[in-house]
KOLGU-4560 file (N, C-alpha, C; in nm, 3 decimals, padded with zeros to 5 digits):
<recs>
<n_xx: 00.093 n_yy: -00.108 n_zz: -00.003 ca_xx: -00.002 ca_yy: -00.023 ca_zz: -00.007 c_xx: 00.084 c_yy: 00.103 c_zz: 00.001 mol: A seq: 1 type: MET>
<n_xx: 00.079 n_yy: 00.189 n_zz: -00.103 ca_xx: 00.103 ca_yy: 00.345 ca_zz: -00.074 c_xx: 00.003 c_yy: 00.477 c_zz: -00.086 mol: A seq: 2 type: ILE>
<n_xx: 00.047 n_yy: 00.578 n_zz: -00.021 ca_xx: -00.032 ca_yy: 00.676 ca_zz: -00.023 c_xx: 00.042 c_yy: 00.794 c_zz: -00.041 mol: A seq: 3 type: GLU>
<n_xx: -00.044 n_yy: 00.917 n_zz: -00.090 ca_xx: 00.010 ca_yy: 01.034 ca_zz: -00.098 c_xx: -00.060 c_yy: 01.133 c_zz: -00.036 mol: A seq: 4 type: ARG>
<n_xx: -00.011 n_yy: 01.249 n_zz: 00.034 ca_xx: -00.073 ca_yy: 01.379 ca_zz: 00.022 c_xx: -00.101 c_yy: 01.483 c_zz: -00.052 mol: A seq: 5 type: GLN>
<n_xx: -00.208 n_yy: 01.533 n_zz: -00.080 ca_xx: -00.215 ca_yy: 01.660 ca_zz: -00.185 c_xx: -00.242 c_yy: 01.777 c_zz: -00.108 mol: A seq: 6 type: TYR>
<n_xx: -00.247 n_yy: 01.882 n_zz: -00.172 ca_xx: -00.324 ca_yy: 02.029 ca_zz: -00.113 c_xx: -00.396 c_yy: 02.071 c_zz: -00.232 mol: A seq: 7 type: ILE>
<n_xx: -00.506 n_yy: 02.078 n_zz: -00.234 ca_xx: -00.608 ca_yy: 02.137 ca_zz: -00.332 c_xx: -00.593 c_yy: 02.291 c_zz: -00.345 mol: A seq: 8 type: LEU>
<n_xx: -00.542 n_yy: 02.334 n_zz: -00.513 ca_xx: -00.528 ca_yy: 02.472 ca_zz: -00.475 c_xx: -00.652 c_yy: 02.535 c_zz: -00.485 mol: A seq: 9 type: SER>
<n_xx: -00.643 n_yy: 02.663 n_zz: -00.572 ca_xx: -00.780 ca_yy: 02.759 ca_zz: -00.555 c_xx: -00.886 c_yy: 02.704 c_zz: -00.657 mol: A seq: 10 type: SER>
<n_xx: -00.861 n_yy: 02.576 n_zz: -00.679 ca_xx: -01.016 ca_yy: 02.550 ca_zz: -00.769 c_xx: -01.093 c_yy: 02.488 c_zz: -00.697 mol: A seq: 11 type: THR>
<n_xx: -01.207 n_yy: 02.471 n_zz: -00.730 ca_xx: -01.322 ca_yy: 02.356 ca_zz: -00.666 c_xx: -01.246 c_yy: 02.205 c_zz: -00.706 mol: A seq: 12 type: GLY>
<n_xx: -01.308 n_yy: 02.140 n_zz: -00.612 ca_xx: -01.291 ca_yy: 01.972 ca_zz: -00.649 c_xx: -01.391 c_yy: 01.881 c_zz: -00.731 mol: A seq: 13 type: PHE>
<n_xx: -01.483 n_yy: 01.940 n_zz: -00.792 ca_xx: -01.543 ca_yy: 01.847 ca_zz: -00.884 c_xx: -01.476 c_yy: 01.780 c_zz: -01.012 mol: A seq: 14 type: ALA>
<n_xx: -01.387 n_yy: 01.854 n_zz: -01.071 ca_xx: -01.281 ca_yy: 01.827 ca_zz: -01.208 c_xx: -01.207 c_yy: 01.731 c_zz: -01.138 mol: A seq: 15 type: ARG>
<n_xx: -01.159 n_yy: 01.757 n_zz: -01.014 ca_xx: -01.037 ca_yy: 01.638 ca_zz: -00.966 c_xx: -01.118 c_yy: 01.499 c_zz: -00.937 mol: A seq: 16 type: PRO>
<n_xx: -01.237 n_yy: 01.540 n_zz: -00.870 ca_xx: -01.340 ca_yy: 01.416 ca_zz: -00.820 c_xx: -01.354 c_yy: 01.339 c_zz: -00.933 mol: A seq: 17 type: ALA>
<n_xx: -01.420 n_yy: 01.405 n_zz: -01.061 ca_xx: -01.439 ca_yy: 01.327 ca_zz: -01.206 c_xx: -01.315 c_yy: 01.236 c_zz: -01.211 mol: A seq: 18 type: ARG>
<n_xx: -01.199 n_yy: 01.302 n_zz: -01.237 ca_xx: -01.048 ca_yy: 01.238 ca_zz: -01.301 c_xx: -01.052 c_yy: 01.132 c_zz: -01.176 mol: A seq: 19 type: MET>
<n_xx: -01.067 n_yy: 01.137 n_zz: -01.071 ca_xx: -00.975 ca_yy: 01.012 ca_zz: -00.953 c_xx: -01.104 c_yy: 00.907 c_zz: -00.998 mol: A seq: 20 type: LEU>
<n_xx: -01.236 n_yy: 00.931 n_zz: -01.005 ca_xx: -01.327 ca_yy: 00.802 ca_zz: -01.039 c_xx: -01.274 c_yy: 00.791 c_zz: -01.184 mol: A seq: 21 type: ILE>
<n_xx: -01.231 n_yy: 00.812 n_zz: -01.265 ca_xx: -01.228 ca_yy: 00.761 ca_zz: -01.393 c_xx: -01.084 c_yy: 00.681 c_zz: -01.387 mol: A seq: 22 type: GLY>
<n_xx: -01.006 n_yy: 00.725 n_zz: -01.335 ca_xx: -00.906 ca_yy: 00.635 ca_zz: -01.309 c_xx: -00.902 c_yy: 00.549 c_zz: -01.197 mol: A seq: 23 type: ILE>
<n_xx: -00.983 n_yy: 00.526 n_zz: -01.140 ca_xx: -01.012 ca_yy: 00.423 ca_zz: -01.057 c_xx: -01.070 c_yy: 00.332 c_zz: -01.138 mol: A seq: 24 type: SER>
<n_xx: -01.144 n_yy: 00.368 n_zz: -01.208 ca_xx: -01.190 ca_yy: 00.254 ca_zz: -01.343 c_xx: -01.070 c_yy: 00.146 c_zz: -01.427 mol: A seq: 25 type: ASN>
<n_xx: -00.966 n_yy: 00.231 n_zz: -01.408 ca_xx: -00.834 ca_yy: 00.198 ca_zz: -01.527 c_xx: -00.760 c_yy: 00.081 c_zz: -01.477 mol: A seq: 26 type: LYS>
<n_xx: -00.787 n_yy: 00.078 n_zz: -01.312 ca_xx: -00.672 ca_yy: -00.007 ca_zz: -01.264 c_xx: -00.740 c_yy: -00.116 c_zz: -01.153 mol: A seq: 27 type: TYR>
<n_xx: -00.646 n_yy: -00.203 n_zz: -01.107 ca_xx: -00.713 ca_yy: -00.324 ca_zz: -01.021 c_xx: -00.708 c_yy: -00.298 c_zz: -00.871 mol: A seq: 28 type: LEU>
<n_xx: -00.572 n_yy: -00.160 n_zz: -00.882 ca_xx: -00.584 ca_yy: -00.136 ca_zz: -00.720 c_xx: -00.692 c_yy: -00.106 c_zz: -00.665 mol: A seq: 29 type: SER>
<n_xx: -00.706 n_yy: -00.083 n_zz: -00.534 ca_xx: -00.801 ca_yy: -00.021 ca_zz: -00.453 c_xx: -00.749 c_yy: 00.142 c_zz: -00.431 mol: A seq: 30 type: LYS>
<n_xx: -00.835 n_yy: 00.227 n_zz: -00.483 ca_xx: -00.809 ca_yy: 00.360 ca_zz: -00.448 c_xx: -00.874 c_yy: 00.417 c_zz: -00.350 mol: A seq: 31 type: LEU>
<n_xx: -00.831 n_yy: 00.461 n_zz: -00.238 ca_xx: -00.921 ca_yy: 00.532 ca_zz: -00.140 c_xx: -00.862 c_yy: 00.674 c_zz: -00.101 mol: A seq: 32 type: VAL>
<n_xx: -00.971 n_yy: 00.778 n_zz: -00.091 ca_xx: -00.948 ca_yy: 00.900 ca_zz: -00.109 c_xx: -01.000 c_yy: 00.954 c_zz: 00.050 mol: A seq: 33 type: LEU>
<n_xx: -00.897 n_yy: 01.028 n_zz: 00.138 ca_xx: -00.923 ca_yy: 01.016 ca_zz: 00.292 c_xx: -00.925 c_yy: 01.194 c_zz: 00.304 mol: A seq: 34 type: GLU>
<n_xx: -01.003 n_yy: 01.253 n_zz: 00.401 ca_xx: -01.010 ca_yy: 01.414 ca_zz: 00.380 c_xx: -01.101 c_yy: 01.389 c_zz: 00.540 mol: A seq: 35 type: TYR>
<n_xx: -01.012 n_yy: 01.457 n_zz: 00.631 ca_xx: -01.063 ca_yy: 01.507 ca_zz: 00.777 c_xx: -01.091 c_yy: 01.383 c_zz: 00.859 mol: A seq: 36 type: LYS>
<n_xx: -01.043 n_yy: 01.245 n_zz: 00.806 ca_xx: -01.055 ca_yy: 01.108 ca_zz: 00.914 c_xx: -01.179 c_yy: 01.043 c_zz: 00.813 mol: A seq: 37 type: GLY>
<n_xx: -01.228 n_yy: 01.080 n_zz: 00.715 ca_xx: -01.347 ca_yy: 01.045 ca_zz: 00.661 c_xx: -01.260 c_yy: 00.972 c_zz: 00.531 mol: A seq: 38 type: ILE>
<n_xx: -01.305 n_yy: 00.846 n_zz: 00.495 ca_xx: -01.267 ca_yy: 00.773 ca_zz: 00.368 c_xx: -01.343 c_yy: 00.721 c_zz: 00.293 mol: A seq: 39 type: SER>
<n_xx: -01.338 n_yy: 00.755 n_zz: 00.159 ca_xx: -01.413 ca_yy: 00.723 ca_zz: 00.040 c_xx: -01.356 c_yy: 00.625 c_zz: -00.048 mol: A seq: 40 type: VAL>
<n_xx: -01.425 n_yy: 00.506 n_zz: -00.079 ca_xx: -01.357 ca_yy: 00.423 ca_zz: -00.174 c_xx: -01.373 c_yy: 00.457 c_zz: -00.328 mol: A seq: 41 type: GLU>
<n_xx: -01.269 n_yy: 00.471 n_zz: -00.399 ca_xx: -01.313 ca_yy: 00.512 ca_zz: -00.555 c_xx: -01.331 c_yy: 00.402 c_zz: -00.638 mol: A seq: 42 type: LEU>
<n_xx: -01.424 n_yy: 00.430 n_zz: -00.674 ca_xx: -01.496 ca_yy: 00.315 ca_zz: -00.770 c_xx: -01.557 c_yy: 00.370 c_zz: -00.883 mol: A seq: 43 type: ASN>
<n_xx: -01.579 n_yy: 00.330 n_zz: -01.010 ca_xx: -01.701 ca_yy: 00.420 ca_zz: -01.072 c_xx: -01.783 c_yy: 00.374 c_zz: -01.097 mol: A seq: 44 type: TYR>
<n_xx: -01.858 n_yy: 00.477 n_zz: -01.015 ca_xx: -02.006 ca_yy: 00.497 ca_zz: -00.983 c_xx: -02.037 c_yy: 00.645 c_zz: -00.965 mol: A seq: 45 type: SER>
<n_xx: -02.195 n_yy: 00.632 n_zz: -00.970 ca_xx: -02.254 ca_yy: 00.760 ca_zz: -00.929 c_xx: -02.214 c_yy: 00.804 c_zz: -00.783 mol: A seq: 46 type: LEU>
<n_xx: -02.249 n_yy: 00.674 n_zz: -00.730 ca_xx: -02.254 ca_yy: 00.708 ca_zz: -00.569 c_xx: -02.119 c_yy: 00.745 c_zz: -00.507 mol: A seq: 47 type: ASP>
<n_xx: -01.992 n_yy: 00.695 n_zz: -00.586 ca_xx: -01.871 ca_yy: 00.713 ca_zz: -00.554 c_xx: -01.869 c_yy: 00.867 c_zz: -00.563 mol: A seq: 48 type: SER>
<n_xx: -01.889 n_yy: 00.912 n_zz: -00.679 ca_xx: -01.864 ca_yy: 01.083 ca_zz: -00.725 c_xx: -01.941 c_yy: 01.145 c_zz: -00.580 mol: A seq: 49 type: ILE>
<n_xx: -02.061 n_yy: 01.100 n_zz: -00.575 ca_xx: -02.151 ca_yy: 01.166 ca_zz: -00.489 c_xx: -02.056 c_yy: 01.171 c_zz: -00.314 mol: A seq: 50 type: MET>
<n_xx: -02.028 n_yy: 01.052 n_zz: -00.307 ca_xx: -01.963 ca_yy: 01.031 ca_zz: -00.162 c_xx: -01.864 c_yy: 01.151 c_zz: -00.175 mol: A seq: 51 type: ASP>
<n_xx: -01.730 n_yy: 01.130 n_zz: -00.285 ca_xx: -01.619 ca_yy: 01.236 ca_zz: -00.287 c_xx: -01.657 c_yy: 01.377 c_zz: -00.256 mol: A seq: 52 type: VAL>
<n_xx: -01.791 n_yy: 01.419 n_zz: -00.369 ca_xx: -01.815 ca_yy: 01.522 ca_zz: -00.301 c_xx: -01.859 c_yy: 01.589 c_zz: -00.180 mol: A seq: 53 type: MET>
<n_xx: -01.954 n_yy: 01.518 n_zz: -00.129 ca_xx: -01.960 ca_yy: 01.518 ca_zz: 00.001 c_xx: -01.875 c_yy: 01.534 c_zz: 00.118 mol: A seq: 54 type: SER>
<n_xx: -01.755 n_yy: 01.524 n_zz: 00.081 ca_xx: -01.644 ca_yy: 01.545 ca_zz: 00.170 c_xx: -01.643 c_yy: 01.681 c_zz: 00.199 mol: A seq: 55 type: LEU>
<n_xx: -01.659 n_yy: 01.764 n_zz: 00.103 ca_xx: -01.635 ca_yy: 01.938 ca_zz: 00.079 c_xx: -01.488 c_yy: 01.953 c_zz: 00.105 mol: A seq: 56 type: GLY>
<n_xx: -01.417 n_yy: 01.911 n_zz: 00.035 ca_xx: -01.302 ca_yy: 01.951 ca_zz: -00.014 c_xx: -01.283 c_yy: 02.107 c_zz: -00.026 mol: A seq: 57 type: ILE>
<n_xx: -01.214 n_yy: 02.165 n_zz: 00.051 ca_xx: -01.196 ca_yy: 02.322 ca_zz: -00.008 c_xx: -01.056 c_yy: 02.356 c_zz: -00.015 mol: A seq: 58 type: ILE>
<n_xx: -01.038 n_yy: 02.481 n_zz: -00.113 ca_xx: -00.919 ca_yy: 02.532 ca_zz: -00.154 c_xx: -00.831 c_yy: 02.511 c_zz: -00.049 mol: A seq: 59 type: PRO>
<n_xx: -00.705 n_yy: 02.474 n_zz: -00.056 ca_xx: -00.613 ca_yy: 02.480 ca_zz: 00.078 c_xx: -00.638 c_yy: 02.364 c_zz: 00.186 mol: A seq: 60 type: GLY>
<n_xx: -00.749 n_yy: 02.303 n_zz: 00.133 ca_xx: -00.734 ca_yy: 02.166 ca_zz: 00.249 c_xx: -00.654 c_yy: 02.053 c_zz: 00.162 mol: A seq: 61 type: ALA>
<n_xx: -00.578 n_yy: 01.969 n_zz: 00.279 ca_xx: -00.492 ca_yy: 01.872 ca_zz: 00.258 c_xx: -00.585 c_yy: 01.747 c_zz: 00.240 mol: A seq: 62 type: GLN>
<n_xx: -00.539 n_yy: 01.639 n_zz: 00.141 ca_xx: -00.618 ca_yy: 01.511 ca_zz: 00.178 c_xx: -00.524 c_yy: 01.410 c_zz: 00.114 mol: A seq: 63 type: PHE>
<n_xx: -00.558 n_yy: 01.286 n_zz: 00.151 ca_xx: -00.453 ca_yy: 01.175 ca_zz: 00.115 c_xx: -00.548 c_yy: 01.057 c_zz: -00.017 mol: A seq: 64 type: ILE>
<n_xx: -00.457 n_yy: 01.023 n_zz: -00.049 ca_xx: -00.493 ca_yy: 00.918 ca_zz: -00.164 c_xx: -00.402 c_yy: 00.802 c_zz: -00.152 mol: A seq: 65 type: ILE>
<n_xx: -00.490 n_yy: 00.660 n_zz: -00.129 ca_xx: -00.410 ca_yy: 00.563 ca_zz: -00.089 c_xx: -00.442 c_yy: 00.481 c_zz: -00.225 mol: A seq: 66 type: ARG>
<n_xx: -00.351 n_yy: 00.390 n_zz: -00.242 ca_xx: -00.339 ca_yy: 00.303 ca_zz: -00.345 c_xx: -00.306 c_yy: 00.165 c_zz: -00.264 mol: A seq: 67 type: ALA>
<n_xx: -00.364 n_yy: 00.008 n_zz: -00.321 ca_xx: -00.338 ca_yy: -00.070 ca_zz: -00.263 c_xx: -00.383 c_yy: -00.170 c_zz: -00.352 mol: A seq: 68 type: GLU>
<n_xx: -00.261 n_yy: -00.261 n_zz: -00.400 ca_xx: -00.289 ca_yy: -00.357 ca_zz: -00.495 c_xx: -00.177 c_yy: -00.361 c_zz: -00.632 mol: A seq: 69 type: GLY>
<n_xx: -00.203 n_yy: -00.495 n_zz: -00.730 ca_xx: -00.100 ca_yy: -00.497 ca_zz: -00.796 c_xx: -00.017 c_yy: -00.362 c_zz: -00.863 mol: A seq: 70 type: ILE>
<n_xx: -00.129 n_yy: -00.272 n_zz: -00.927 ca_xx: -00.062 ca_yy: -00.155 ca_zz: -01.027 c_xx: -00.099 c_yy: -00.024 c_zz: -00.945 mol: A seq: 71 type: ASP>
<n_xx: -00.066 n_yy: -00.056 n_zz: -00.794 ca_xx: -00.088 ca_yy: 00.081 ca_zz: -00.716 c_xx: 00.037 c_yy: 00.175 c_zz: -00.739 mol: A seq: 72 type: GLU>
<n_xx: 00.145 n_yy: 00.160 n_zz: -00.807 ca_xx: 00.246 ca_yy: 00.269 ca_zz: -00.844 c_xx: 00.204 c_yy: 00.349 c_zz: -00.964 mol: A seq: 73 type: ASP>
<n_xx: 00.141 n_yy: 00.271 n_zz: -01.067 ca_xx: 00.088 ca_yy: 00.301 ca_zz: -01.206 c_xx: -00.062 c_yy: 00.371 c_zz: -01.173 mol: A seq: 74 type: GLN>
<n_xx: -00.107 n_yy: 00.359 n_zz: -01.050 ca_xx: -00.233 ca_yy: 00.408 ca_zz: -01.030 c_xx: -00.201 c_yy: 00.568 c_zz: -00.972 mol: A seq: 75 type: ALA>
<n_xx: -00.109 n_yy: 00.548 n_zz: -00.871 ca_xx: -00.067 ca_yy: 00.678 ca_zz: -00.825 c_xx: -00.025 c_yy: 00.780 c_zz: -00.920 mol: A seq: 76 type: LEU>
<n_xx: 00.098 n_yy: 00.726 n_zz: -00.980 ca_xx: 00.197 ca_yy: 00.812 ca_zz: -01.083 c_xx: 00.067 c_yy: 00.872 c_zz: -01.197 mol: A seq: 77 type: GLN>
<n_xx: -00.036 n_yy: 00.820 n_zz: -01.239 ca_xx: -00.128 ca_yy: 00.913 ca_zz: -01.332 c_xx: -00.201 c_yy: 00.965 c_zz: -01.252 mol: A seq: 78 type: LEU>
<n_xx: -00.238 n_yy: 00.963 n_zz: -01.144 ca_xx: -00.301 ca_yy: 01.065 ca_zz: -01.041 c_xx: -00.210 c_yy: 01.196 c_zz: -01.013 mol: A seq: 79 type: ILE>
<n_xx: -00.093 n_yy: 01.179 n_zz: -01.006 ca_xx: 00.017 ca_yy: 01.254 ca_zz: -00.979 c_xx: 00.025 c_yy: 01.347 c_zz: -01.109 mol: A seq: 80 type: ASP>
<n_xx: -00.007 n_yy: 01.275 n_zz: -01.244 ca_xx: 00.032 ca_yy: 01.379 ca_zz: -01.371 c_xx: -00.059 c_yy: 01.425 c_zz: -01.369 mol: A seq: 81 type: ASP>
<n_xx: -00.197 n_yy: 01.351 n_zz: -01.360 ca_xx: -00.348 ca_yy: 01.446 ca_zz: -01.387 c_xx: -00.330 c_yy: 01.590 c_zz: -01.301 mol: A seq: 82 type: HIS>
<n_xx: -00.288 n_yy: 01.556 n_zz: -01.133 ca_xx: -00.335 ca_yy: 01.666 ca_zz: -01.039 c_xx: -00.207 c_yy: 01.778 c_zz: -01.120 mol: A seq: 83 type: PHE>
<n_xx: -00.089 n_yy: 01.743 n_zz: -01.136 ca_xx: -00.015 ca_yy: 01.807 ca_zz: -01.183 c_xx: -00.029 c_yy: 01.920 c_zz: -01.304 mol: A seq: 84 type: SER>
<n_xx: -00.126 n_yy: 01.858 n_zz: -01.412 ca_xx: -00.179 ca_yy: 01.937 ca_zz: -01.525 c_xx: -00.280 c_yy: 02.018 c_zz: -01.426 mol: A seq: 85 type: LYS>
<n_xx: -00.349 n_yy: 01.997 n_zz: -01.343 ca_xx: -00.472 ca_yy: 02.038 ca_zz: -01.299 c_xx: -00.416 c_yy: 02.159 c_zz: -01.215 mol: A seq: 86 type: MET>
<n_xx: -00.305 n_yy: 02.156 n_zz: -01.182 ca_xx: -00.256 ca_yy: 02.265 ca_zz: -01.073 c_xx: -00.239 c_yy: 02.236 c_zz: -00.921 mol: A seq: 87 type: LYS>
<n_xx: -00.304 n_yy: 02.087 n_zz: -00.894 ca_xx: -00.294 ca_yy: 02.031 ca_zz: -00.787 c_xx: -00.157 c_yy: 02.011 c_zz: -00.718 mol: A seq: 88 type: LEU>
<n_xx: -00.141 n_yy: 02.054 n_zz: -00.595 ca_xx: 00.005 ca_yy: 02.059 ca_zz: -00.572 c_xx: 00.017 c_yy: 01.888 c_zz: -00.462 mol: A seq: 89 type: ILE>
<n_xx: 00.126 n_yy: 01.846 n_zz: -00.491 ca_xx: 00.182 ca_yy: 01.721 ca_zz: -00.439 c_xx: 00.287 c_yy: 01.754 c_zz: -00.313 mol: A seq: 90 type: SER>
<n_xx: 00.244 n_yy: 01.687 n_zz: -00.218 ca_xx: 00.330 ca_yy: 01.724 ca_zz: -00.105 c_xx: 00.450 c_yy: 01.613 c_zz: -00.104 mol: A seq: 91 type: LEU>
</recs>
């Protein structure tokens, strides 16, 4: 299992949430987003998007993404790449 911390820049979280859900569909690893002690499993479903959005992640907030599975490195690398393009800052 690997985890990374991120800080949301001055944008909202709708686009990153949609991107995370899309990436979760491409990998076998289990992806989990944690914010303020609440964890949401990322899977390709409408419920998952709603769960992520209900966390209320705001600009300047720190959150964690965990990956566990055979392709965890690749999944987090793709997330890092996409966040970098979206101006989300990785810690």
